[in-house]
C-alpha positions as CSV (number, residue, x, y, z in Angstrom):
1,X,-40.6,-3.8,18.0
2,X,-41.2,-0.6,18.9
3,X,-43.1,1.9,21.4
4,X,-45.6,4.0,20.0
5,X,-43.4,6.9,20.1
6,X,-40.9,4.8,17.8
7,X,-40.2,6.5,14.1
8,X,-38.0,4.8,12.3
9,X,-39.6,2.4,10.6
10,X,-42.9,4.2,9.9
11,X,-42.8,8.0,9.3
12,X,-41.2,8.3,5.4
13,X,-37.9,10.4,5.4
14,X,-37.3,8.3,9.0
15,X,-33.8,7.1,9.6
16,X,-33.6,3.1,9.6
17,X,-30.8,2.8,11.7
18,X,-32.8,5.1,14.5
19,X,-33.5,2.8,17.5
20,X,-36.3,1.7,18.5
21,X,-38.1,2.8,21.6
22,X,-40.1,1.1,24.3
23,X,-42.1,2.9,26.8
24,X,-41.9,1.1,30.3
25,X,-43.8,1.4,33.6
26,X,-41.7,1.7,36.6
27,X,-44.7,1.4,39.6
28,X,-45.1,0.3,43.2
29,X,-46.8,1.6,46.8
30,X,-46.0,4.6,48.5
31,X,-42.4,4.6,49.0
32,X,-41.0,1.3,47.8
33,X,-38.3,3.7,45.5
34,X,-40.0,4.9,42.3
35,X,-38.5,7.7,42.0
36,X,-35.0,6.4,43.2
37,X,-34.9,3.8,40.8
38,X,-35.6,5.8,38.0
39,X,-32.7,8.7,39.2
40,X,-30.3,5.7,39.4
41,X,-30.2,3.9,36.4
42,X,-31.5,6.8,33.7
43,X,-28.4,7.9,31.7
44,X,-30.0,11.5,31.7
45,X,-31.1,14.1,34.4
46,X,-34.3,12.3,35.3
47,X,-36.9,14.7,35.0
48,X,-39.2,14.4,38.5
49,X,-42.5,15.9,40.1
50,X,-41.8,15.0,43.9
51,X,-43.3,17.7,45.9
52,X,-43.1,17.7,50.3
53,X,-46.0,15.8,52.5
54,X,-47.2,17.9,54.3
55,X,-49.5,18.2,57.8
56,X,-52.7,18.2,55.4
57,X,-51.6,14.6,54.1
58,X,-51.7,12.8,57.4
59,X,-54.9,11.4,57.6
60,X,-54.8,10.3,53.8
61,X,-50.8,9.0,53.9
62,X,-49.7,5.9,55.1
63,X,-46.3,5.9,56.6
64,X,-46.1,2.9,58.8
65,X,-42.7,1.3,58.0
66,X,-41.6,4.6,56.2
67,X,-41.8,7.4,59.1
68,X,-39.0,9.2,57.3
69,X,-40.2,10.0,54.2
70,X,-40.9,14.0,53.1
71,X,-41.3,14.0,49.8
72,X,-43.8,12.2,47.1
73,X,-44.4,12.3,43.5
74,X,-47.6,13.8,42.4
75,X,-47.4,13.3,38.9
76,X,-44.5,10.7,37.2
77,X,-40.4,10.3,37.4
78,X,-39.2,10.5,33.5
79,X,-36.2,9.3,32.6
80,X,-34.0,7.4,29.8
81,X,-31.5,4.0,29.1
82,X,-30.0,3.1,26.8
83,X,-30.1,-0.8,26.2
84,X,-28.6,-1.9,23.0
85,X,-26.8,-0.4,20.0
86,X,-30.3,-0.2,18.9
87,X,-33.1,0.1,21.4
88,X,-33.8,2.4,24.0
89,X,-36.1,2.4,27.3
90,X,-38.3,5.7,28.4
91,X,-38.9,5.2,31.9
92,X,-42.2,6.3,33.3
93,X,-42.5,6.1,37.3
94,X,-45.9,6.6,38.5
95,X,-47.2,8.5,42.1
96,X,-47.7,5.8,44.4
97,X,-50.4,7.2,46.8
98,X,-54.2,6.0,45.9
99,X,-55.4,9.9,45.2
100,X,-53.0,9.7,41.8
101,X,-53.9,6.5,40.9
102,X,-56.3,8.2,38.2
103,X,-52.8,9.4,35.9
104,X,-52.0,5.3,35.6
105,X,-54.3,4.7,32.5
106,X,-53.1,7.6,31.3
107,X,-48.8,6.7,31.5
108,X,-50.0,3.2,30.8
109,X,-51.0,3.6,27.3
110,X,-48.4,2.9,24.6
111,X,-45.9,1.0,27.6
112,X,-45.4,-2.1,26.4
113,X,-44.3,-3.5,29.9
114,X,-43.6,-2.2,33.9
115,X,-41.8,-3.0,36.7
116,X,-43.4,-3.3,39.6
117,X,-41.0,-2.3,42.9
118,X,-41.8,-4.3,45.8
119,X,-40.5,-3.3,49.5
120,X,-41.0,-6.5,51.0
121,X,-41.9,-4.8,54.6
122,X,-45.4,-4.0,53.4
123,X,-45.9,-6.3,50.2
124,X,-49.9,-4.7,50.1
125,X,-48.3,-1.4,48.9
126,X,-48.0,-3.0,45.9
127,X,-51.0,-4.8,45.1
128,X,-52.5,-2.5,43.3
129,X,-49.8,-2.0,40.3
130,X,-49.8,-5.6,40.2
131,X,-53.5,-6.0,40.0
132,X,-53.4,-3.3,37.7
133,X,-50.9,-4.8,35.1
134,X,-52.6,-7.8,35.6
135,X,-55.6,-6.4,34.9
136,X,-54.7,-4.8,31.4
137,X,-52.2,-7.5,29.9
138,X,-49.8,-5.7,30.5
139,X,-46.4,-7.9,30.6
140,X,-44.4,-7.2,34.2
141,X,-41.8,-8.0,36.7
142,X,-41.4,-7.4,40.0
143,X,-38.8,-6.1,42.1
144,X,-38.2,-6.9,45.6
145,X,-36.2,-3.7,46.2
146,X,-33.8,-3.5,49.5
147,X,-33.9,-1.7,52.3
148,X,-30.9,-1.2,54.5
149,X,-29.8,-3.5,51.7
150,X,-31.7,-6.6,53.5
151,X,-33.8,-9.0,51.1
152,X,-35.2,-11.3,54.4
153,X,-37.3,-13.9,52.0
154,X,-36.2,-15.6,48.7
155,X,-37.9,-15.0,45.8
156,X,-39.8,-17.7,45.6
157,X,-41.3,-17.4,49.1
158,X,-42.2,-13.9,47.4
159,X,-43.6,-14.9,44.2
160,X,-46.2,-17.4,46.3
161,X,-46.7,-14.9,48.7
162,X,-47.9,-12.8,46.2
163,X,-49.9,-15.3,44.6
164,X,-48.2,-14.5,40.6
165,X,-48.4,-16.8,37.8
166,X,-45.2,-19.0,36.8
167,X,-44.6,-16.7,34.0
168,X,-43.3,-13.6,36.1
169,X,-40.3,-12.9,37.1
170,X,-39.4,-12.1,40.7
171,X,-35.5,-10.6,41.2
172,X,-33.9,-8.8,43.8
173,X,-33.0,-5.4,43.4
174,X,-31.5,-2.3,45.2
175,X,-33.0,0.6,44.1
176,X,-30.2,3.0,44.1
177,X,-28.1,1.0,42.2
178,X,-27.5,1.7,38.6
179,X,-26.4,-2.4,38.0
180,X,-29.3,-3.5,40.3
181,X,-32.1,-1.8,38.0
182,X,-30.3,-2.2,34.5
183,X,-30.6,-5.9,35.5
184,X,-34.7,-6.0,36.3
185,X,-34.7,-3.6,32.7
186,X,-32.7,-6.6,31.3
187,X,-34.8,-9.0,33.3
188,X,-38.4,-7.4,32.0
189,X,-36.7,-7.4,27.9
190,X,-36.2,-11.3,28.6
191,X,-40.0,-11.3,29.2
192,X,-41.3,-9.1,26.5
193,X,-39.2,-11.8,23.8
194,X,-40.8,-14.5,25.3
195,X,-44.8,-13.2,25.4
196,X,-44.8,-10.5,22.4
197,X,-41.4,-11.4,20.3
198,X,-37.8,-10.3,18.9
199,X,-37.1,-6.7,21.0
200,X,-33.5,-4.8,19.2
201,X,-31.2,-4.3,20.5
202,X,-31.9,-6.3,23.4
203,X,-28.4,-7.8,23.5
204,X,-26.7,-7.6,27.1
């Protein structure tokens, strides 16, 4: 299985040993840790489009619970991670603020799956992302990002509070830690295998 930008099996003369590439979205509400996750797990220097929060946005941006936040993604974050010998994930972090949601449709083109990051202190901030992927039939997992290392709720309670189908995994993670983020991505690959079919190079 390859993403829309995979050329290994579609372009004459392409290297058949070239890895498959899969496009994955990292989504969620404002300030849930999307940029942090992409930066933590990417094996290349991530592309980030962060800009400082301004006074002009005070009436628009809801900073309740994240008062210390000083910048925001205005377009996308981009990173890459190799999962197996012949599988590379391209990671696209979505903007979290509502006024930038119009970009989600374009970013979702060609995506095979998604990670929805959740701040358990503000679960409502990620409802829109969950609804977005459910409506489009894009497989996703939910990753509850631990702030200050705290996970106050068990995953089953989180799943029930979000009214998620049984097939949608809920995992605990720390968006600052590479291994934790990698485990979330592997869980997503496992779901893609169940929903779509085998993914080359998906061995741990």
